[in-house]
Every structure is written in C-alpha cells, then in structure tokens.
N, C-alpha and C positions, 0 to 999 in steps of 0.2 A: 372354124373363123380365122378370117384375112389378115397378113398380117399389114400392121398399120408402116409408112414409112416417113420417118421424120428425123431430125436436126434438130438437137436440143441451140443453133443458134436460133433456127427460124422461133424457140420460144423465146429466148434469152429477148430477140431483137421489137416484139414486141413486149415482150417488156418492160425495155428498155424506149421504148415510144409513151409509152401508159403511164410511167415510174413516177413521174411527177401533182400526176394529174388528183388526184384524192388520197390514198393510202398508202403503201409501199406491200403490194398484194393487187391478182387479177385475178375477177371473178372468176366462172365458168363464163357469166352474159359475156365481157371485155372479150375474159378468151378469142370466143368463138368471132367477133365483129373486130377485133386485130389482125385474128387469122382467115378466117373466110372457111373456115375446118367447121361443122357440125357439130353440137354439141356430144355426140355420140364420141369421135373422136378424137376431143378434146377433152373426154375424160376419161378415155385409155388410154391415154398418152399424159396427164398425170401423174396416171397411179401407177405408171410404167418410169416411172420420172420419182417420182418420191419412194418406191421400192430403192427403187437406184441410188439414195441419197444427192439426185442434184435438186430433186427443186422441192419445198418445202409446204404443207395447208398452217395460214396459219388466216387470223380473225382480222375480218377488214370495217370500218363503219358502215356505213350507209346509210342513202334514206330515198323511204319508199317516194317513186311520185301518184302513187293513188291516197298515203293517209300522210304525205309529209313525219312520218317516224323514222327515230334513226333509229336503226337496230344493227349486233354484229352478225357479218356473211360469210363462208366460206372465201374464202381468197389460197391462191398461190404463188410463189414469189421465189425463186436463185435460192440454194444455200451459200451463202460464202464462207470464203473458209477465209482462214487466216493463210498465207506458207509463210 
C-alpha cells in the first residue's frame, strides 16, 4: 500500500473555504472538488484523521439534484477543542 502524504492544513483550508455554504460539514464529493484529490485518497485521509481524533463524521442534509428530496448524508468536519 502506498503512503499518502497530506497535511491537516490542506483539509482545514478546504473546510474553511466551504463552511458557509450549507451545513457545518463537507461530504466526500465536497472534499474531492475542493482538494482535487480522488475519492479513494479522501476516504483514506478522513479515516486516518478520524482515527487520530482530529476530524469527526457527521450527518448533514443535502437535496438530491435528481429527485429534489432532502436526506441526511455523511460529512466530515474538524473536531473543535476548547483549550
């Protein structure tokens, strides 16, 4: 398995860019579009960041462009720590 070199700053920058858009969380599709990475790299990266306690998985509501139905989908956001 190849090692993926990423920085939390890259993901945090993508999150900050999109945070005002809809809900407080980025879907896999959002992260692919914002980072330019492939879906596989995004998923592996998020799994590592969640395991490290730096990001968390949440549900956000999104409206399907095909059906118009709003439903919860998995998204990710940085864990907020109060220091």
